[in-house]
C-alpha positions as semicolon CSV with decimal commas, in nm:
position;residue;x (nm);y (nm);z (nm)
1;M;-0,068;-4,291;5,713
2;E;-0,436;-4,350;5,658
3;R;-0,654;-4,205;5,930
4;F;-0,941;-4,432;6,018
5;R;-1,273;-4,249;6,010
6;S;-1,425;-4,442;6,300
7;P;-1,398;-4,768;6,495
8;E;-1,641;-4,915;6,244
9;H;-1,395;-4,825;5,967
10;V;-1,127;-5,014;6,161
11;L;-1,354;-5,320;6,179
12;E;-1,407;-5,308;5,803
13;A;-1,037;-5,257;5,727
14;L;-0,925;-5,546;5,948
15;A;-1,201;-5,772;5,816
16;G;-1,069;-5,700;5,467
17;E;-0,744;-5,860;5,583
18;R;-0,936;-6,156;5,733
19;Y;-0,884;-6,038;6,091
20;L;-1,211;-6,035;6,284
21;A;-1,186;-5,773;6,558
22;D;-1,441;-5,689;6,825
23;A;-1,570;-5,342;6,912
24;G;-1,322;-5,301;7,198
25;L;-1,018;-5,369;6,982
26;A;-1,152;-5,156;6,697
27;T;-1,196;-4,862;6,936
28;A;-0,845;-4,907;7,078
29;V;-0,690;-4,919;6,728
30;Y;-0,888;-4,612;6,618
31;L;-0,766;-4,413;6,920
32;A;-0,408;-4,535;6,873
33;A;-0,415;-4,413;6,512
34;A;-0,588;-4,083;6,597
35;L;-0,407;-3,987;6,918
36;E;-0,079;-4,175;6,849
37;P;-0,015;-4,351;7,181
38;P;0,121;-4,709;7,163
39;L;-0,137;-4,986;7,182
40;L;-0,050;-5,249;7,446
41;R;-0,218;-5,585;7,395
42;E;-0,193;-5,843;7,670
43;G;-0,328;-6,197;7,674
44;E;-0,241;-6,563;7,661
45;A;-0,008;-6,690;7,391
46;G;-0,182;-6,772;7,065
47;V;-0,486;-6,546;7,091
48;G;-0,395;-6,316;6,801
49;K;-0,203;-6,030;6,963
50;T;0,064;-6,022;6,694
51;E;-0,171;-6,076;6,401
52;V;-0,346;-5,743;6,449
53;A;-0,023;-5,556;6,371
54;K;0,020;-5,757;6,050
55;A;-0,341;-5,693;5,950
56;L;-0,309;-5,320;6,024
57;A;0,007;-5,289;5,817
58;A;-0,167;-5,458;5,523
59;A;-0,484;-5,252;5,561
60;I;-0,325;-4,904;5,585
61;P;-0,095;-4,998;5,392
62;A;0,226;-4,946;5,588
63;R;0,559;-5,114;5,637
64;L;0,555;-5,361;5,925
65;I;0,872;-5,343;6,135
66;R;0,894;-5,605;6,408
67;L;1,113;-5,605;6,717
68;Q;1,102;-5,952;6,873
69;C;1,193;-5,915;7,240
70;H;1,383;-6,186;7,424
71;E;1,583;-6,238;7,739
72;G;1,902;-6,035;7,724
73;I;1,789;-5,800;7,445
74;D;1,977;-5,469;7,452
75;L;2,022;-5,155;7,244
76;H;2,250;-5,331;6,996
77;H;1,969;-5,575;6,912
78;A;1,692;-5,315;6,912
79;L;1,836;-4,981;6,799
80;Y;2,169;-4,986;6,616
81;D;2,516;-5,135;6,601
82;W;2,833;-5,075;6,407
83;D;2,961;-5,297;6,127
84;Y;3,289;-5,380;6,297
85;L;3,409;-5,608;6,017
86;R;3,374;-5,335;5,755
87;Q;3,540;-5,087;5,990
88;L;3,832;-5,324;6,035
89;L;3,863;-5,375;5,661
90;A;3,857;-4,998;5,609
91;I;4,139;-4,954;5,861
92;R;4,346;-5,221;5,690
93;A;4,278;-5,077;5,344
94;A;4,387;-4,733;5,462
95;E;4,689;-4,883;5,639
96;G;4,575;-4,735;5,966
97;G;4,536;-4,384;5,831
98;V;4,158;-4,362;5,841
99;E;4,015;-4,107;6,085
100;Q;3,799;-4,234;6,371
101;G;3,513;-4,003;6,275
102;A;3,496;-4,157;5,930
103;L;3,464;-4,504;6,083
104;F;3,146;-4,405;6,264
105;G;2,958;-4,259;5,972
106;R;2,634;-4,375;5,817
107;N;2,813;-4,618;5,588
108;Y;2,905;-4,836;5,885
109;L;2,581;-4,807;6,078
110;L;2,364;-5,119;6,114
111;R;2,008;-5,008;6,172
112;R;1,800;-5,233;6,395
113;P;1,416;-5,229;6,409
114;L;1,367;-4,922;6,631
115;L;1,602;-4,703;6,427
116;E;1,443;-4,835;6,107
117;A;1,103;-4,726;6,238
118;L;1,231;-4,376;6,315
119;E;1,399;-4,323;5,979
120;H;1,160;-4,490;5,738
121;D;1,011;-4,238;5,494
122;G;0,667;-4,396;5,463
123;P;0,401;-4,507;5,710
124;V;0,513;-4,768;5,963
125;V;0,344;-5,011;6,197
126;L;0,602;-5,090;6,466
127;L;0,540;-5,421;6,642
128;I;0,725;-5,463;6,973
129;D;0,648;-5,828;7,035
130;E;0,653;-6,006;7,373
131;V;0,797;-5,713;7,565
132;D;0,752;-5,912;7,888
133;R;1,047;-6,129;7,785
134;S;1,286;-5,833;7,815
135;D;1,436;-5,708;8,141
136;D;1,365;-5,396;8,348
137;E;1,652;-5,200;8,197
138;F;1,531;-5,252;7,841
139;E;1,174;-5,173;7,941
140;A;1,298;-4,843;8,087
141;F;1,466;-4,761;7,755
142;L;1,145;-4,840;7,569
143;L;0,958;-4,605;7,801
144;E;1,184;-4,319;7,694
145;F;1,172;-4,420;7,328
146;L;0,793;-4,439;7,319
147;S;0,763;-4,104;7,495
148;D;0,982;-3,901;7,260
149;F;1,028;-4,113;6,946
150;Q;1,383;-3,999;6,927
151;V;1,721;-4,146;7,023
152;S;2,070;-4,016;7,070
153;I;2,357;-4,184;6,887
154;P;2,679;-4,042;7,037
155;E;2,871;-4,054;6,710
156;L;2,589;-3,906;6,496
157;G;2,367;-3,697;6,724
158;T;1,992;-3,710;6,784
159;V;1,767;-3,900;6,545
160;R;1,398;-3,803;6,550
161;A;1,108;-3,985;6,392
162;R;1,037;-3,861;6,040
163;R;0,675;-3,957;6,101
164;R;0,537;-4,115;6,414
165;P;0,478;-4,489;6,369
166;L;0,167;-4,672;6,480
167;V;0,302;-4,885;6,765
168;V;0,162;-5,218;6,880
169;V;0,319;-5,368;7,194
170;T;0,234;-5,725;7,296
171;S;0,281;-5,911;7,624
172;N;0,202;-6,267;7,732
173;R;0,216;-6,158;8,099
174;T;0,505;-6,385;8,190
175;R;0,587;-6,093;8,420
176;E;0,411;-5,772;8,513
177;L;0,507;-5,465;8,314
178;H;0,584;-5,144;8,499
179;D;0,299;-4,900;8,550
180;A;0,501;-4,622;8,383
181;L;0,503;-4,813;8,055
182;K;0,136;-4,899;8,080
183;R;0,048;-4,534;8,139
184;R;0,206;-4,443;7,805
185;C;-0,016;-4,692;7,624
186;L;-0,374;-4,766;7,538
187;Y;-0,447;-5,102;7,697
188;H;-0,642;-5,389;7,547
189;W;-0,680;-5,736;7,699
190;I;-0,750;-6,019;7,456
191;D;-0,886;-6,355;7,570
192;Y;-0,965;-6,677;7,390
193;P;-1,267;-6,621;7,167
194;A;-1,601;-6,788;7,233
195;R;-1,662;-7,104;7,031
196;E;-1,900;-6,936;6,785
197;R;-1,663;-6,644;6,733
198;E;-1,368;-6,877;6,680
199;A;-1,564;-7,065;6,413
200;E;-1,614;-6,732;6,233
201;I;-1,238;-6,669;6,253
202;V;-1,163;-7,014;6,109
203;R;-1,404;-6,957;5,822
204;A;-1,253;-6,613;5,755
205;R;-0,899;-6,752;5,745
206;L;-0,995;-7,072;5,560
207;P;-1,278;-6,984;5,320
208;A;-1,270;-7,336;5,171
209;V;-1,326;-7,517;5,501
210;P;-1,673;-7,673;5,539
211;D;-1,885;-7,538;5,823
212;A;-1,901;-7,885;5,978
213;I;-1,523;-7,903;6,015
214;A;-1,500;-7,549;6,154
215;E;-1,770;-7,619;6,412
216;R;-1,621;-7,955;6,507
217;V;-1,269;-7,824;6,555
218;C;-1,387;-7,525;6,759
219;E;-1,593;-7,754;6,984
220;A;-1,287;-7,976;7,035
221;V;-1,067;-7,676;7,116
222;A;-1,324;-7,539;7,361
223;R;-1,320;-7,873;7,544
224;L;-0,940;-7,879;7,556
225;R;-0,930;-7,526;7,697
226;S;-1,163;-7,633;7,978
227;E;-0,903;-7,888;8,092
228;D;-0,607;-7,829;8,323
229;L;-0,334;-7,851;8,059
230;Y;0,020;-7,718;8,052
231;K;-0,031;-7,533;7,722
232;L;-0,376;-7,452;7,595
233;P;-0,425;-7,436;7,217
234;G;-0,441;-7,089;7,066
235;V;-0,640;-6,962;6,771
236;G;-0,348;-7,045;6,542
237;E;-0,368;-7,409;6,649
238;T;-0,743;-7,409;6,585
239;I;-0,688;-7,289;6,228
240;A;-0,407;-7,540;6,172
241;W;-0,626;-7,821;6,309
242;A;-0,904;-7,733;6,068
243;Q;-0,649;-7,740;5,785
244;A;-0,530;-8,083;5,898
245;L;-0,881;-8,227;5,906
246;L;-0,950;-8,078;5,564
247;A;-0,641;-8,257;5,432
248;L;-0,746;-8,596;5,578
249;E;-1,035;-8,792;5,437
250;D;-1,136;-8,947;5,771
251;G;-1,108;-8,626;5,979
252;D;-0,986;-8,816;6,286
253;L;-0,948;-8,567;6,575
254;D;-0,746;-8,803;6,794
255;R;-0,508;-8,884;6,512
256;T;-0,435;-8,516;6,460
257;L;-0,430;-8,412;6,826
258;G;-0,063;-8,315;6,797
259;V;-0,165;-8,025;6,574
260;A;-0,349;-7,862;6,867
261;L;-0,144;-7,978;7,167
262;K;0,234;-7,944;7,181
263;V;0,311;-8,112;7,514
264;R;0,316;-8,491;7,543
265;E;0,161;-8,488;7,888
266;D;-0,128;-8,276;7,756
267;I;-0,193;-8,523;7,474
268;D;-0,185;-8,817;7,717
269;R;-0,418;-8,638;7,962
270;A;-0,669;-8,548;7,690
271;R;-0,679;-8,907;7,568
272;E;-0,702;-9,058;7,915
273;R;-0,995;-8,832;8,005
274;G;-1,173;-8,887;7,673
275;V;-1,199;-8,513;7,616
276;L;-1,274;-8,553;7,245
277;Q;-1,529;-8,832;7,272
278;G;-1,848;-8,750;7,087
279;V;-1,705;-8,450;6,902
């Protein structure tokens, strides 16, 4: 895996993938690549926590392997499982004479994202996305996994990482993560960007967008984020809103408000309060 020469090199590499990082993130990524601890990014939904892993994988280059966490996730979703249908077919084909050990060989193993990350031959960026959606038991397993980068499969033995992946862990803070997990990671908090910075991000992602549209959309989004809404628009919604205005000849913000806001009550509140008037 490419070793970044400095935080400034990280800034350049991410910018080459149209991801505009700040000095704090660039330093955290540099240290994560140099010292190999996981990088934990926390922040509100839609502020670009996931995108940095995609940009890093493209910049290195490396294979991006993503584990999307969710309620009820367990080892069978994250690590490995057995192809029970193929095992059953093998038993039937052998008329019951197949040995149990043969049924639990590599041919019947279904590798999930974490095992894929351990066994991949080339460089890997492992994205463990929205870890706060998992439960305490799974978080405890991740703690062990991220400490040793090895797992034990009873039927096959211990599997160790062929090369240590660059790990990015994200959390929306729907619940607090345990201190033990945080201690294993470099921590970086990401907030909504300032209006001027967000306009730069829009222009980087949409080179064809006129400056007037980028500025107008970012001003509108800044106003919406100052309101007491159920779901504030993220950077992704800002970019999509700019695309929508670019596609429409009249550029009507109110007409396209559903691009930025995804809750009916938020749309009604914004209109009732005249949030977008004069933008």
